[in-house]
C-alpha positions in Angstrom: 101.8 121.6 67.3 101.2 125.3 66.9 104.9 126.3 67.5 104.1 127.3 71.1 106.4 125.6 73.6 104.6 123.7 76.2 106.0 122.3 79.4 109.6 121.9 80.5 111.8 119.1 81.7 112.1 118.8 85.4 115.4 118.2 87.1 114.0 114.9 88.4 113.8 111.3 87.5 110.9 109.1 88.6 110.0 105.6 89.8 106.6 104.4 88.8 105.4 101.9 91.4 102.5 99.5 90.7 101.1 97.1 93.3 101.0 93.5 92.2 98.6 90.7 92.9 101.0 89.5 95.7 100.6 92.9 97.5 96.8 92.7 97.3 96.9 89.1 98.5 99.0 90.2 101.5 96.6 93.0 102.3 93.6 90.6 102.1 95.4 88.1 104.4 95.9 90.8 107.1 92.1 91.4 107.1 91.2 87.7 106.6 89.4 88.6 103.4 89.3 87.1 99.9 92.0 88.8 97.8 91.0 91.0 94.8 91.2 89.1 91.5 94.2 89.9 89.3 91.9 91.5 86.6 90.5 93.9 89.2 94.0 94.8 90.4 95.2 95.5 86.9 92.2 97.6 86.0 92.6 99.6 89.2 94.6 102.9 89.2 97.2 101.4 91.5 100.4 103.1 90.2 102.1 106.0 91.9 104.9 108.1 90.8 107.8 109.0 93.1 110.2 111.8 91.9 113.9 111.4 92.8 117.1 113.2 91.9 118.0 113.4 88.2 121.7 112.9 89.2 121.7 109.1 88.5 124.0 108.3 85.6 122.2 105.1 84.7 119.3 102.9 85.6 121.6 100.7 87.8 122.4 103.6 90.0 118.8 104.5 90.3 117.9 101.0 91.4 120.7 101.0 93.9 119.2 104.2 95.4 115.8 102.5 95.5 117.2 99.4 97.2 118.5 101.7 100.0 115.2 103.7 100.3 112.4 101.3 99.4 110.9 101.4 102.9 109.9 105.0 102.5 107.8 104.0 99.5 106.5 100.8 101.1 105.2 102.8 104.1 103.5 105.3 101.7 101.9 102.5 99.7 100.7 100.4 102.7 99.4 103.4 104.6 96.8 103.9 101.8 95.4 100.5 102.7 96.2 100.1 106.4 96.5 103.1 108.7 97.1 101.0 111.8 100.9 100.5 111.7 100.7 97.6 114.2 99.1 95.5 111.4 101.9 96.2 108.9 104.2 93.4 107.9 107.5 93.6 109.8 111.1 93.4 108.5 110.2 93.9 104.9 113.1 92.9 102.6 114.1 94.3 99.2 113.1 91.0 97.6 109.6 91.2 99.2 109.2 94.8 98.0 110.0 93.7 94.4 107.5 90.9 94.7 104.8 93.3 95.9 105.5 96.1 93.4 106.4 96.4 89.8 109.0 99.1 89.4 109.7 101.3 86.3 112.4 103.9 86.3 112.0 107.0 84.1 115.0 109.2 83.6 113.1 112.1 82.1 110.1 113.9 83.7 108.2 116.7 82.0 105.8 119.2 83.4 103.2 120.2 80.9 101.4 122.8 83.1 102.2 126.5 82.8 101.5 127.2 86.5 103.7 126.5 89.5 103.3 123.1 91.1 101.1 122.9 94.2 102.8 121.2 97.2 100.9 119.4 99.9 102.1 118.0 103.2 
């Protein structure tokens, strides 16, 4: 490094959510299509990052938060595939969510850009 400070730590933690083969199978089933093969799913850029409060003391607290709020993420994820909400699976459980998505909690988030973040609705 050249001694120049780059980036700064955000006061956020993050969940990285990656769709699994089971999620892609469920989507294909809704449309009566053949599911994508696992290799295709894994090679796809299918992860999203959700920023949350940095106030969690440990990973267990973070997952308790996610268990209470997983439907917000589920709706965001499925809307990218199916815009007609009437086709969405109903009464999704926490266990189903964990089957459809791999979850990684990250307690530290850094912003390496010098400019202000751009917010979009």
